[in-house]
N, C-alpha and C positions, 0 to 999 in steps of 0.2 A: 487574600488569595485563599479562595476555598478549593480544596482537591477533593474530588468525590472519588471514592474507591469503585471501581467496576467490579461488579459479581461475575465470575466466571461460572458456566454452566457445567464444565467438564468435570469437577470434582464431585457434584451432586449425580452425575450421570454414572460416574464409576461407583459410588455408595449404591445406587440403585441396582445397577448390574450385579454388584457382588451379592446384595439382599436376594435378588432373584435367584441367582445362581445357588446360594446356599439354601434357598428354600426348596429349590430342586432336588439337591443332593438329599436333605432331609426327608423329603418325600418318598425319593427312591429308596432309601434305606429303610424306612418304615414299611413300604409295600414289600421289598424283597424278603424282609425278616418276619413278616407274617405269613408268607408262602409255605406251602409244605412241598419236601423235597424227598424224592425217593431214590435210592440207591439203583443201579441197575440190577443188582441181585443182593441178597442178604449174606451170602457167602462169596463175596467178590473175590477176595484173595485166594481161596481154594480154587476158585474157576481159572484164575490166570495159570495155574500149575498146568492144567490140561489144555491150554490154549494151542499149542501145537498140533496136538490131535484134532483138535476141533478144525483148525485151518485145513489140515489133510483131508478131513472130511468133506469140507466146503469145496475144495479144489476136485477132490473126486465126484462130486454132484454136478460140478461145471461141466466135467467132462462127458456126462450123459447126454446122449442124444434128446431125450425126452425127460423132463422133469415134472414131479408132482404140481399139480394145479389146485391152487385153493380159491373157493369162490363162496359167496354167502347167498344162499337159496331165500329170497325175501319172502315167497309165498309160504314156505314150510317153517321160516324163522330158524333154519340150521345151517350151520357151516360144514360145507362138502369139501372133503380132500380127496382128490381123484389121482391115483398112481396111473401111469401109462402101463401097459403090457410089457414088462421086461423078459428076458429069455429065462431068468432065474427069479424064484418067488421070494418077495419081500418076507423075511423071516420075522424079526423083531423091531421094535422102534417106540418112539413117544412123540407126542405132539405137544409142544409149550406155547400157551397162549399167554403173550406179554402185552401189558397195557402200558404205553410209555408213561403216563401222567398218574398212574395210581397202581402201586405194586400189591395193594390188598386184593385186587381182581385178578391177578396172575394165576394161572393153575394149569397143571400138566394132565394129561391122559394117556394111556397107553394106546399105541396105534394098532387097531383093529380092523383090518379091511375085510370087505365081505367078498362075494365070488365075483364081483364085477371090478374089484380091486379100488373100492371106494369105501370112505368113512364118513358117517355123518355124526357131528357133534351137535347136541340141543343148545338151544340159546339162552337157557335159564341163567347161565353163567357171563353170557355175552352182552355187555351194555353196549348201548350205541356209541360209535367213536371210532379211533384208529386202534387197531390191534397188528401186533407182529406174530405172524403165526411160524415157529420155529419147530422143523420136523428134523429128527434123527432118526435114522432106519439102518438097518443092515440088511444085506442079501448077497448069497454066494460067501465070497471071502473078503468082502468090503464093506466099509461102513461109510454112510452119507450124511449131509446136512444141507438143509435149504432154509431160506428165510423169506417170507413173504408179507409184505404190509398190506393191509385190507381195512376198508373203511365200512362199518356197519350202519 
């Protein structure tokens, strides 16, 4: 009487599944370890201390009837920031150009509006891609902050 052992395919399927899964995990680990990550800001912890003031400025800007408009003029290859005509003149401010995927491209410029309440920023610092334009300004007795995302 001979008894043949029947081979089951499920142990082999489990082993193959585990090998594929572990290969996937190793691939993801290698891919993520070779990517370059940038913090939102180099002085992140100092910025958190003034976050309450930042939120108050953002809320104040949300209450304005009209907000600054940020657009890219493709013919002139310049970024235009246009402020509406407010009752009070915009006194001071700064514009921060933030590149989410490369902090080395970030830069700040002082807010300098012309007679038409507009500011043009040359595009030699602006590479193609997504930018976040953060505008801090003060006028009268208040400070304001807006943030606009734009694709060049």
